[in-house]
C-alpha positions as MATLAB code, in Angstrom:
seq = 'MTLKDILREAEEKMKKTEQVVVHEFAGVRTGKASAALVENIVVDAYGAQMRIRELAGITAPEPRLLVIQPWDASMLHPIEKAIQKSNLGLNPTIDKRVLRIAFPELSTERRQEFVKIVRKMAEDARVAVRHVRRDALEHMKKTGKAGGVTEDEEKHAERDVQKIHDQFIARIDEHLTHKEKEIMTV';
ca = [
      71.245  212.151   13.689;
      74.554  211.515   15.247;
      75.471  212.146   18.725;
      77.606  214.928   18.160;
      73.627  216.691   17.337;
      72.134  214.519   19.673;
      74.449  216.923   22.478;
      74.495  220.299   19.961;
      69.851  220.082   20.012;
      69.961  219.706   23.475;
      72.481  221.871   24.614;
      70.891  224.524   22.845;
      67.366  223.408   24.511;
      68.534  223.758   27.601;
      69.964  227.604   26.415;
      66.947  228.245   25.256;
      65.611  226.610   28.820;
      67.454  229.094   30.287;
      67.006  232.465   29.056;
      63.246  231.939   29.714;
      63.827  232.086   33.539;
      66.401  235.022   33.161;
      63.193  237.217   31.285;
      60.525  234.755   33.675;
      63.070  236.312   37.104;
      62.684  239.902   35.020;
      58.968  240.024   35.905;
      59.438  240.258   39.183;
      59.257  242.844   41.024;
      61.968  243.731   43.019;
      61.166  247.635   44.413;
      62.160  249.019   41.460;
      60.470  249.987   38.670;
      60.731  248.103   35.013;
      59.533  248.189   31.864;
      59.437  244.325   32.581;
      56.982  243.997   35.238;
      53.793  244.895   32.916;
      54.760  244.289   29.132;
      54.177  240.582   29.114;
      50.240  241.334   30.464;
      47.625  240.219   28.243;
      45.122  243.218   27.768;
      41.315  242.344   26.498;
      41.967  244.571   23.224;
      40.063  245.001   19.611;
      38.904  241.723   19.963;
      41.505  239.887   20.672;
      44.783  239.287   24.025;
      47.794  241.349   23.471;
      49.657  242.385   25.360;
      51.220  246.319   26.926;
      54.085  246.084   25.525;
      51.823  246.061   21.341;
      49.719  249.423   22.849;
      51.713  251.526   24.840;
      54.831  253.190   25.581;
      55.721  251.867   29.295;
      59.073  254.171   30.638;
      59.832  254.555   34.624;
      61.158  258.085   34.852;
      61.952  257.620   37.794;
      62.928  254.520   40.075;
      59.942  254.194   41.496;
      57.042  255.107   38.794;
      56.724  253.545   35.846;
      54.610  255.686   33.359;
      52.677  253.733   30.360;
      51.645  255.623   27.639;
      48.585  253.797   25.307;
      48.718  254.891   21.261;
      45.067  254.720   21.095;
      43.635  256.833   24.280;
      40.534  254.914   23.810;
      42.627  252.291   25.640;
      42.819  252.957   29.011;
      40.875  251.556   30.514;
      41.155  247.725   29.493;
      45.158  248.538   30.394;
      44.088  249.742   33.860;
      41.757  246.371   33.976;
      43.908  244.078   33.056;
      46.880  245.213   35.343;
      44.900  245.489   38.509;
      43.950  241.704   37.285;
      47.036  240.848   37.223;
      48.790  239.781   40.902;
      50.855  241.797   41.274;
      50.113  244.318   43.686;
      49.789  247.511   41.271;
      47.326  249.355   40.769;
      47.657  252.101   38.405;
      45.738  255.416   38.313;
      44.664  257.236   35.254;
      46.591  260.994   34.448;
      44.946  262.757   31.764;
      46.168  260.277   28.730;
      49.077  257.701   30.752;
      48.656  254.803   33.217;
      51.566  256.223   36.244;
      52.236  253.479   38.774;
      54.227  254.177   42.125;
      55.919  251.317   43.650;
      55.296  250.913   47.449;
      58.060  249.614   49.721;
      57.971  246.178   49.810;
      56.620  244.686   52.996;
      59.326  241.640   54.392;
      56.566  239.356   54.075;
      56.119  240.442   49.940;
      60.053  240.327   49.442;
      59.785  236.729   50.375;
      56.333  235.979   48.782;
      58.626  236.870   44.978;
      61.076  234.588   46.715;
      58.881  231.256   46.429;
      57.671  232.706   43.036;
      61.318  232.437   41.449;
      62.577  229.585   43.094;
      58.976  227.234   41.368;
      60.169  229.164   38.605;
      63.427  228.173   38.599;
      62.469  224.811   39.581;
      59.865  224.353   36.365;
      63.003  225.481   34.016;
      65.705  222.997   36.630;
      62.590  220.174   35.165;
      62.589  221.102   31.492;
      66.364  220.842   31.485;
      66.092  217.008   32.533;
      63.738  216.264   30.047;
      65.912  217.764   28.139;
      68.596  215.567   29.562;
      66.104  212.480   28.936;
      64.841  213.296   25.962;
      68.803  212.809   24.909;
      69.722  209.998   26.525;
      66.774  208.433   24.666;
      67.147  209.735   20.908;
      71.227  208.358   22.007;
      69.815  204.722   22.709;
      68.276  204.737   20.050;
      71.289  205.613   18.252;
      73.270  202.949   19.489;
      70.702  200.591   18.532;
      70.247  201.363   14.730;
      73.520  200.520   14.373;
      77.257  202.233   14.126;
      77.712  203.513   17.510;
      80.205  201.275   19.888;
      79.079  201.172   23.801;
      81.983  203.351   24.552;
      80.660  205.854   22.312;
      78.005  206.121   23.836;
      78.498  206.079   26.942;
      80.464  208.965   26.359;
      77.840  210.808   24.612;
      75.842  210.276   27.820;
      78.404  211.692   29.986;
      79.223  214.942   27.718;
      74.942  215.390   28.038;
      75.518  214.571   31.407;
      77.860  217.487   31.917;
      76.080  219.858   30.160;
      72.893  219.769   31.854;
      75.012  219.817   35.244;
      76.930  223.013   33.886;
      72.518  224.325   33.042;
      71.038  223.218   36.324;
      73.944  225.308   38.354;
      73.740  228.196   35.814;
      69.851  228.017   36.693;
      70.331  227.681   40.253;
      72.908  231.016   40.173;
      70.810  233.203   38.148;
      67.972  232.992   41.370;
      70.679  232.998   44.018;
      71.356  236.302   42.216;
      67.089  236.908   42.110;
      67.454  236.233   45.734;
      69.252  238.719   46.416;
      67.976  241.301   44.913;
      64.168  240.680   46.254;
      65.556  240.326   49.752;
      67.653  244.073   49.363;
      65.381  247.345   50.637;
];
């Protein structure tokens, strides 16, 4: 594996980490109804663990209302229980063949709790990016010792890995700042 291949692989892994944190951020409530809030909640269904998005259609007909319509009516109660256990502070109500989730206005304390959760997610993503950097540097050193790579080429590649690392850390921080602003906006 060449140094360029190692760099490319590290950048791909860092990009995936960024995508994961952005997707996790989408699941944090901001006061607006979003299907991303509940779609990944796991439900005990048919003797297996399934996500709500695999069991029902999720719509947001109004800014503060989510409607979940299971494809199988027998899944209404299991979905309701899973949402209540999810620790999102949501209380669904069953209305015939659908679940309705009304979103109350978030209190300042609850908004601050969500900011803490988002900061933890961002820190986890930063740690993952650092691990990718460390693995890439170790791989480069092994490649350098195996031969065919000069010290200058190795040092240059290490600087490139550091630049990529810094870019992705900055991107994660930008996503965090944006999400914090979104959460704290009343």
